[in-house]
N, C-alpha and C positions, 0 to 999 in steps of 0.2 A: 504494500500500500504506500503511495507517495505521501510526502509531507503535507501536500495540499489536502489530500483526502483525510489525513489524520487531523489536521487543524480544523477542517470543516466539521468533522465528526465531533470534536471537542466543542466547537461553537454551537452546533445543534443541541448537544447535550446540555451545554451551558450550566453546569452545576458548580457553584462556587464552593471552595473548601473552607471558606470562612463562614462561621455561623452568623455573625452579626450582619444585619441588612442595611444599616445606615452608618455614615461616617463617625458620628460622635460615640456610639456604643462600641464600635470596633476599636476606636482609638484608645479607649479606656482599658481594653482587654489585651492590647498588644504589649508584650514585654520588650522594652528597648534594650536588648542584650548588647553588651560591649565586651565580650570575652576576647580571647586570643591576644595575649599581650604583645605579640609581634605586630599587631595592627594599630597600636595605640599611640605611637609617636607622631609628632608633627612632621619629622623628617620622612617617615614612611609615606604619609599622604602627599607631601610635597614631591616625592619621586613619581607619584601617579597623577600629578597635576595635568599632564598631557591629555587626561580624559576630560578636561574642562573645555567648553565651547564659549567663545567670547562673542557677544552680539554687537553689531554695529548698524546704525540706522541712517546715517547721512554720509555724504561724500567726505566731509572733513573728519567725521568720526572714524570712517574706514581707514583713512590715512594715519590717524593717530594710533588706532588700535593695531594696525599692521606693523607700524614702527615698534610698538610695545611688544608685539609677538616676536619680531626679529631679534629684539634685545634680550628677551627672557627665554625664548625657545621652550615655552611652557604650555602650549595649547595644542589640542588636537585639531580644532577647526575654528573658523570665524564665520558667524552667521550674518548674512546681508540680504537685502531685498534684491530681486532679480536685476534691476537696472544698475546695481552697484557691483555685480559679480565680476565684470571685466576689470574694474579698478582693483578689487581685492586679489584677483588672479595675478595681475601684473605685479602688485606690491609683494606678494608672497611667493613669487616664482623661485624655486630652488630651496625653499625652507622645509618642504614636506608637510606643511600645514594645509589641511583641507579647506576648501571654500564651500560653505553650505548656503543654499538659497532658500529663504522663507518664501515659498511660492504657493500657487493654487489658491489665490484669493486669501492669503494669510493676512490677519489671523481669524477672520470671521468665517471663511469658507462659504460665504453666502453669495455664490455666483454660479453661473451655469457650468456644466462639465466642460463644455467647449472652451470657455474662458480659462478655466483652471488648467486644462491640458496645454493651451497655448502659452500660459505663463510658465509652466514647467519646461516646455520645449525651448522657450526663449532663454531661460536660465541655463539649461544644458548647453545650448549653442554658444553661450557666452563663456562657458568653461567651468560651470559648477560641478564639483565632485559629488555633492550630496544635495538632496532635495528634502525640505521640511514641508509637509502638508498637514492640514487639520481636517479631521473627519467632519462630516455634516451632522452636528449634534441634533438638529431638528429632526432629520430623517431617522437617526438612531433612536431617539427617545420616543418617536412615533411608532416604533416597532419595525421600521423598514431597514432591517439589518442588511439585506441583500442589496439595497441601494448603496449603502456605505461600502459594502464589499466590492460592488462593480466599479465604484469610483476609484477605490484604491488599486484595483486590478488595472484600470485604464491609466492611472497615474504611474504605476510601475512600468508599464509598457512605454509611456512617454519619457521615462527617465533615461532610456537607451544606454544603460550601463552605469549611470550614476546611482549611488545608494539612496534608498528611500526611507526617510524617518517619518513615521505616522504619529501625529500628535492627537491625543484623546481628549484633551481639555477636561480633565477629570473633575474639576470643581463644578462642572455643569451636569455631570452624569448622575449624581444623587445617591447612588448605592454602590457597594462593593461588587455586587453581582453584575451591575452594568459595566463596571470597570473591567471585570474579567471577560465579559462577553465582548466588549469593544476591543480588548487586547487580542482575543482569539480571532475576531473578525479581521483585524488588521494583519495578523500573522498569516491567516489563511489566504488573504489576498496578495501576499508577497512582500510585506514590509520587512526591511532589513533591520530596522530599529523600531521600537515603540517608545513613545515619549509622553510624559505626564501632561505637560501643559505648554502653552505659548509663553507663560510667565506674565500674562496680562491680568490674571485673576488671583485673588487671595485663596489660600488653602490649596495651592497647586501640588507641590511635592511634599508628601508626608510619608512617614515610614509605613503606616498601614497600607496606603495606596501602592507604594512601591512593592510591598510584599505580595499583594494580589497580582500585580503585573509580573513579578519574578516567578511566581508559581505557575502562571499561564505559560511563560517561556519554558520553565522546567518541564511541564507536562508535555509540551510539543517535542522538546528535545528527547525526553525519555521514550516517547512513543515512536519517533522516526529519525532522531539524530540531527535534526536541523537546529542550528544555533541562531538565535535572534538577539540583537542587542537591546540594551535598556538605557534610557536617559531620563533621570528625574530633573525637572527644571522648575524654578520658581520657589524662592525662600531658603535655599541652602547658601548661607553666607558666612559661616564660621567653620574653622577647621574641626572643632569638636563635633559639630552637627554633621559634617561630611564624613567623619569617621564612623558614625552610626550607620550611615547609608552604605558605606563600603563593607562594614562588618555584616550587614544584612545580606549583601550580595555574596560575600564569602561563604556564609552559612547556608544560603539557599541554593546557589548555583555552583559554588566552588571557586578556587583561585583562578581558574582558566578564564573566567569572565572578567577579571580585573585587568583588562587591557583597553586601550582606546578604541579598538575594533569592535568591542562588545559592550563596553560600559563608558558612558560619558556623564558628566555633571554640567548642567546648564546654569552656571552661576559665576558671572564675571566678578561679583563682589567678593567671592571666596579668595581670589588671588591676594587681595590686600590684607585679609586677615591672616593668610599663611605667611605673607612677608612680615607682618607684625609679630607673629609667633616665632618665626625664625630669628628675627631681630632680638626678641626677648631671650631666646636661648643663648644667643651670642653675647649680649651685653648685660643680661640680668634685669633689665628694666623695659617697660613698654614704651613705645613711641606713640605720639598722637596720630590720629588718622590723617591730619593735614600733611603729614610727611610722605604720604603715599598717594598715588593717583586715584581719583574718584571717577575717572572717565570710563 
C-alpha cells in the first residue's frame, strides 16, 4: 500500500489519540516533560538554530535580514512574499540558505484555486526553494475535507520540485481532533512539511498542538515509512521555550527528526534570546535587549 493510501486511510478514520476535545482541557493535561539532560543546554539549541526560519516582508527588510543571515550562518530559510523571492535568491546565493515563498493567497487563502496556483508558479519561477501555503479553513470547518485535499494536491503539482509546507492555522481549527484531521489531510495530499500557523494569530504554536501534529506524522511514518517535516510557528521566542519543543520532538519522533530537513522553528525573535543567553554564559551577566537586533 502506498503512503498516499495509508495517509488517506488514517484521514478517513480520523481518530485522535488525545482524549480531550478542546484546547484548554488538553493543555491542562499535557505534561511538559524536559528530560534528557543532553538537550538542556543553550549551546545545544544554538547548534540547531539552523532549523529557524526568518521572515521578511519588505524589500528593505529582505536586504537587512539576508545580511544578518550571511553574518550569522544560523538559519535554514528566509520567508518572503513571492515578489521578493528574486531579491532574496540573489542576496543568499552560495550560502545554502533556502528561500521560502509565502504564496497561494497567504495568509488568508481566500482566493480562487487558479489565483493560488498562479502565485505558486510565479514564486517557483523566481527561484523559490520552498512554498508556504495555508489551507482553506472555511472549507475544512464546513466538512469539505476533500476540497482542502484537492487544493493541496494541485499546489504540490504547481511546486514543480520545490518543497511544500502546508500551514493549518490551528488557532482557527477549534479542537485537537480537527488539528489531527487537517494534518493527515495535508500529508495525504503530498505536503513535505506541516506547519502550525502563519504567526498572525495568538495561540498558534503550543506544545499540545505540536504533539497532535507529531503523532499524525509518526502514525504515517510507522505505517508506510514516509517522513514528513514539522514546523511550529508563532510564540516561540525564548531558548527555554524552544527546548521544550525540541524535547517533545525527540521523545515523539526521535533524534533523526532534529534536522533542518525535518524540523524547523518559525521564530525570528528566538535568535536574540539565544544570543543573550550565550552572552550570559560568557560574561556572567545579561545584556539589555537594545544591544541586539529587533528586526
